[in-house]
N, C-alpha and C positions, 0 to 999 in steps of 0.2 A: 687562810687555808689555800694551799696550792691549787691551781686550776684543774689538774688531773684528778686530785682527790675529790674536789668539789663536783666534777663531772660524774664520777662514780657514785657519789652520794645522791646526786640529782637523778641519775638513771635508776637507782634502787628505789628512791622515793616515788618516781613516776610509775614504777611497776606495782607498788603497793597502795598508791593514793586512790581515793574514791573520786567520783565524777565532780563533786562540788569543789574539791581542792584543785583538780585539774583545770576546771573552768577559771578559778581565781588566778592560778599561775599563768594560764594562757592569756587572760585579759591583761595581766601585769606585763607580760612580755610584749604583747601587741602595743600597749600604751608606751612602753619604753622605746620601741622602734618607730613610732609615729613622730611627726614633726609638729607636736602640739606646743602650746605656750608653756614655757617653763620659768619665765622671769618677766620682769617689766622694766621698761626704760624709765628714766627719771620723770618723764611727763606722763607716766602711768599707761603708756601704750604697751600692749603685750609683745613679748619677744619670744619667738619660737626657739626650739632647741638648737638648730643650726646657727641662727643669729647669735644666740647666747654663747655658743662655743667659739665663734669668731671673735666676739667681744672679749671673752676671757683671754683668748690667745693674744689679741692685740694689747690688752692691759699688761700681760706678762712680758711681752716684748718691750713695751714702754718702761716697765719697771727694771728690766735687765739693762736696757740702754742707759737709764738714769744712773743705775749702780755703776756701770762701766765708766760713764762720764765722770762721776764723783771719784772713782778710783784713779782714773788717769790724772785728774787735777791734783789729787793728793800726792801721787807718785811724782808728778812734775815738780811740786813744791819741795819734795824730799830731795830730789836730785838737782835742784836749782844751783847753778854755779854763781858764786858771789864775786 
């Protein structure tokens, strides 16, 4: 769903929701924005949301670099002068 349509739907929902539903949504939003533990390291230490996002980003960079390195090696072999 596009973000504009979703915003309209949420605004309508908030106008018609009862207090219990509003409390649930509010708590969910607060928890989403807090820097709580969302994952664990391999040694079972908790990892907060910010640390987790950094780790995912560095893993993606490593994967991209590995892919590029393999591609360069493959292309180098293809254009090797005999």
